[in-house]
N, C-alpha and C positions, 0 to 999 in steps of 0.2 A: 752680548752675554744674555742668554735666555734664562728666564726664571722658571724653575721647575716646581710646579704645584702638585703636591701630593694630596690625597684625600684628607689627611690630617690637617694640612695647612689650609685647605679650602674650608674645612669645618671650623677651624679657629677663626678664619677671616669672616665667615658667615656669622659665627657667634658674636664676634666683636661688632659687626655691623648691626646685628639685632639689638645688642646692648645700647649702642649709640642711638639707634632709632627709638627705643623705649624710653631712654633717659630724656630725649628731646620731647617726646610726647608728654612725659611727666612735667617737664618745665612748662609746656604749653597749657596743660590743664591747671597747673598751679597759678599761672599768671592770667588765666581767663577772667573776663569781666563778670562779676556777679550780677550786674544789671541786666545781662543778656537773658537771664532766666526769670526776671521780674515781669509780671504782667500788670498793667494799669487796671484800675477799677473801671468796669464798663457801664454804659448806659445810665439808667435812673439810679442805680446804686451809687454812682459817683456823686450825684447831687446830695444824696442822703449822707454819705460819708463825709463830704466836705462840710455840710452843715453841722454835723455832730462834732467834727474836729475843731471847727472854728468856734463853736460854743464852748468847747473845753479850754481852748487857748485864749479866749476872749478877743479874738481878732487875729490879724495877720494875713498872709497870702499862702494858699496851698501851692506848694512847689513840686510835689511828687505824690503818687499814690501807688499802692500795690495790693493785689488780691492774692490770698494764699500765703501771707507772711508767716514766718516761723512762729511768731508769738501770738498771732491772732488771724482772723479771717481777712480783715482789712487793716492796712496801715496807711495813714495820711501824714505826710510831712508838711508842716506849716512853718514858714519863716516869719518870725515876729519882726516888728518895726525896729527892734534893737539889734537885729541880725542873728539872734539865736534861732536855732531850728528845734522844733518839737516834733517828735514822732508820736502820733496818737494811734493807739491800738484799739480796734473796734471789733465786736463780735457780729454774728449774722444779723442781729436785730439793730445794729449800729449803736449799741450800748458800749460805754467805755470799759475796756479791759485794763488799760494802763497808758501812761505817757512818759516820755523821757526827753529831757532837754539836752541837746548837743550844743555846747557853746564853743567858741573859738579856742578856749583854754583846754578843752578836751582833746583837741587835735594835735597839741604840741607834745 
């Protein structure tokens, strides 16, 4: 038995295929990793940003950095000895814009 495809059926099939392709692209975009667009702080700016962040937190270990963050020019993530993470926001002069503590309780 041969399937007879008319222009209408071909158009409907093409439209359905396009909808499936676009919905798949939407899922791929929605599930993409935000970290892929983050750029670490480069060169001598990294040392200045680390110093400013550690001075703000009173110690800890720098575990991540980002230049061009949404909230400031520089973001430095510091993990404290108690396991809490502090995101320190700095301006172009490495002055404090703000900081936020992310504890284990915030993730639940």
